[in-house]
C-alpha positions in Angstrom: -9.1 -7.7 5.7 -5.5 -7.7 4.4 -4.2 -4.2 3.5 -1.4 -4.1 1.0 1.1 -1.2 1.5 1.9 1.2 -1.4 5.6 0.4 -1.1 5.1 -3.3 -1.5 2.9 -2.9 -4.5 5.2 -0.3 -6.0 8.2 -2.6 -5.7 6.3 -5.5 -7.2 5.0 -3.3 -10.1 8.4 -1.9 -10.8 10.0 -5.3 -11.0 7.1 -6.7 -13.0 7.3 -3.9 -15.6 11.1 -4.0 -15.7 11.0 -7.8 -16.2 8.3 -7.6 -18.9 10.1 -4.8 -20.8 13.5 -6.3 -20.2 14.8 -3.1 -18.8 16.2 -1.9 -15.4 14.0 -1.2 -12.4 15.8 2.2 -12.1 14.6 3.2 -15.6 11.1 2.2 -14.7 11.2 4.2 -11.5 12.5 7.3 -13.2 10.0 7.3 -16.1 7.0 9.6 -15.6 4.9 7.4 -17.8 5.2 4.0 -19.5 5.3 5.9 -22.8 8.5 7.7 -21.5 10.1 4.2 -21.5 9.2 4.0 -25.2 6.6 1.3 -24.6 4.8 0.2 -27.7 1.1 -0.7 -27.7 2.0 -4.4 -27.8 4.4 -4.0 -24.8 1.7 -2.1 -22.9 -0.7 -5.1 -23.5 2.1 -7.4 -22.2 2.6 -5.3 -19.1 -1.2 -5.2 -18.4 -1.4 -9.0 -18.9 1.5 -9.5 -16.5 -0.3 -7.3 -14.0 -3.5 -9.3 -14.4 -1.6 -12.6 -14.0 0.4 -11.5 -10.9 -2.6 -10.0 -9.1 -5.2 -12.4 -10.3 -7.5 -9.6 -11.5 -9.3 -8.8 -14.8 -8.8 -5.3 -16.2 -11.8 -3.8 -18.1 -11.5 -1.8 -21.2 -12.4 1.3 -19.2 -9.7 0.6 -16.6 -6.7 -0.1 -18.9 -6.3 3.5 -20.3 -6.1 4.9 -16.7 -2.9 2.9 -16.0 -0.3 5.0 -17.7 2.0 5.8 -14.8 3.6 3.8 -12.1 1.6 5.7 -9.4 -1.7 5.1 -11.2 -0.9 1.4 -11.4 0.1 1.2 -7.7 -3.1 3.1 -6.5 -5.3 1.0 -8.8 -3.8 -2.3 -7.8 -3.9 -1.5 -4.1 -7.6 -0.7 -4.4 -8.3 -3.9 -6.4 -6.3 -6.2 -4.0 -7.8 -4.6 -0.9 -11.3 -5.0 -2.3 -10.7 -8.7 -2.7 -9.7 -8.9 1.0 
């Protein structure tokens, strides 16, 4: 089974969020939450769709609200990717 490292997932998520929101990766890293970046609900949907596309996963309605911080996204994605093997 392939294990994905937190650092790799974190770097990918930072770049993905920065690209989707058209902002710098430094701002994404510094933000405590996506709302701290001033993310609108539409932008949040765009970020989650980009995450789904990149990692080839489907987020459920129950999972989406749990992904408000970079760390929450990294932990969640690492678990999802590692479950797939």
